[in-house]
C-alpha positions as CSV (number, residue, x, y, z in Angstrom):
1,X,133.4,110.2,102.4
2,X,129.7,110.1,101.6
3,X,127.9,106.8,102.0
4,X,126.6,105.1,98.8
5,X,123.4,103.3,98.6
6,X,123.7,99.7,97.7
7,X,121.5,98.4,94.9
8,X,118.9,96.1,96.2
9,X,116.8,93.6,94.3
10,X,113.3,92.6,95.1
11,X,113.2,89.0,96.5
12,X,109.7,88.5,95.1
13,X,110.1,86.6,91.8
14,X,107.7,85.7,89.1
15,X,105.3,87.4,86.7
16,X,103.4,90.5,87.5
17,X,99.8,91.5,86.6
18,X,99.3,95.2,87.3
19,X,100.3,95.6,91.0
20,X,100.1,91.9,91.8
21,X,103.6,90.5,92.0
22,X,105.2,87.1,92.3
23,X,102.6,85.2,90.3
24,X,103.1,81.5,91.1
25,X,99.8,80.0,89.8
26,X,97.6,81.2,87.0
27,X,94.6,79.6,85.3
28,X,92.3,81.0,82.7
29,X,88.6,80.3,83.1
30,X,85.6,81.0,80.9
31,X,81.9,80.6,81.6
32,X,78.9,80.8,79.4
33,X,76.5,83.4,80.9
34,X,73.4,83.5,78.7
35,X,74.5,84.6,75.2
36,X,78.0,85.8,76.2
37,X,81.1,84.2,77.5
38,X,82.8,85.6,80.6
39,X,86.5,85.3,81.0
40,X,88.6,85.3,84.2
41,X,92.1,84.6,85.3
42,X,92.8,83.0,88.7
43,X,96.2,83.8,90.1
44,X,98.2,83.3,93.3
45,X,100.4,86.4,94.1
46,X,103.0,87.0,96.7
47,X,102.9,90.8,97.1
48,X,101.3,94.0,96.0
49,X,103.4,96.7,94.3
50,X,102.2,100.1,95.3
51,X,104.2,102.3,92.9
52,X,107.5,100.7,94.1
53,X,106.6,100.0,97.7
54,X,106.4,96.2,97.8
55,X,103.9,94.9,100.3
56,X,104.2,91.1,100.9
57,X,101.5,91.4,103.6
58,X,99.0,91.7,100.7
59,X,99.0,88.3,99.0
60,X,96.8,85.4,98.2
61,X,94.5,84.3,95.4
62,X,93.1,87.0,93.1
63,X,90.5,86.7,90.4
64,X,91.0,89.0,87.5
65,X,88.1,89.9,85.1
66,X,89.6,89.5,81.7
67,X,86.6,91.2,80.0
68,X,86.8,94.3,82.1
69,X,90.6,94.2,82.5
70,X,90.6,94.7,86.3
71,X,90.9,92.9,89.6
72,X,87.6,91.4,90.6
73,X,88.6,90.1,94.0
74,X,91.9,89.7,95.9
75,X,93.4,88.5,99.2
76,X,91.5,85.1,99.1
77,X,93.4,82.7,101.4
78,X,95.7,85.5,102.6
79,X,98.7,84.5,104.7
80,X,100.7,86.8,107.1
81,X,103.4,87.3,104.5
82,X,104.0,86.4,100.9
83,X,107.7,87.1,101.2
84,X,108.6,83.4,100.8
85,X,106.1,82.9,98.0
86,X,102.8,81.1,97.8
87,X,101.8,78.5,100.3
88,X,100.6,75.1,99.4
89,X,97.2,76.1,100.8
90,X,97.0,79.1,98.5
91,X,97.8,77.1,95.4
92,X,95.3,74.4,96.5
93,X,92.6,77.1,97.0
94,X,93.3,78.6,93.6
95,X,93.1,75.1,92.0
96,X,89.8,74.5,93.7
97,X,88.4,77.8,92.5
98,X,89.5,77.0,89.0
99,X,87.4,73.8,89.0
100,X,84.2,75.5,90.1
101,X,81.1,75.8,88.0
102,X,79.6,79.2,87.1
103,X,77.1,79.2,90.0
104,X,79.6,78.4,92.7
105,X,82.2,80.8,91.2
106,X,79.6,83.6,91.2
107,X,78.7,82.9,94.8
108,X,82.3,82.9,95.9
109,X,82.9,86.3,94.2
110,X,79.6,87.9,95.2
111,X,79.9,86.8,98.9
112,X,83.5,88.0,99.2
113,X,83.9,91.3,101.1
114,X,86.9,92.3,98.9
115,X,85.0,92.0,95.6
116,X,85.1,95.2,93.5
117,X,81.6,94.5,92.0
118,X,79.1,91.7,91.7
119,X,79.0,89.3,88.7
């Protein structure tokens, strides 16, 4: 008799933004930069979904650029595995980032080696 594959469900729960899964914290930010307003979303995510291959080793705080609709920086406060969800340290780091002023926020992003571009 042939073996049948059992249906498995992903243990990573929560919202998903693009490939970032298991969102457990999210805060919208906006900053006035000259004549324009820049909008960002700070999230804590538990795993990265690479076309169905779930990678809990890729986790942490991410900053999404709402104006450009892309990830600006990720894996801030990364831990060995996001399999069990966000750590208290990750949520605290995201909360601290959410309280930053524009100059400190720009410095954090622009000095991060995982940034996609400077702001």
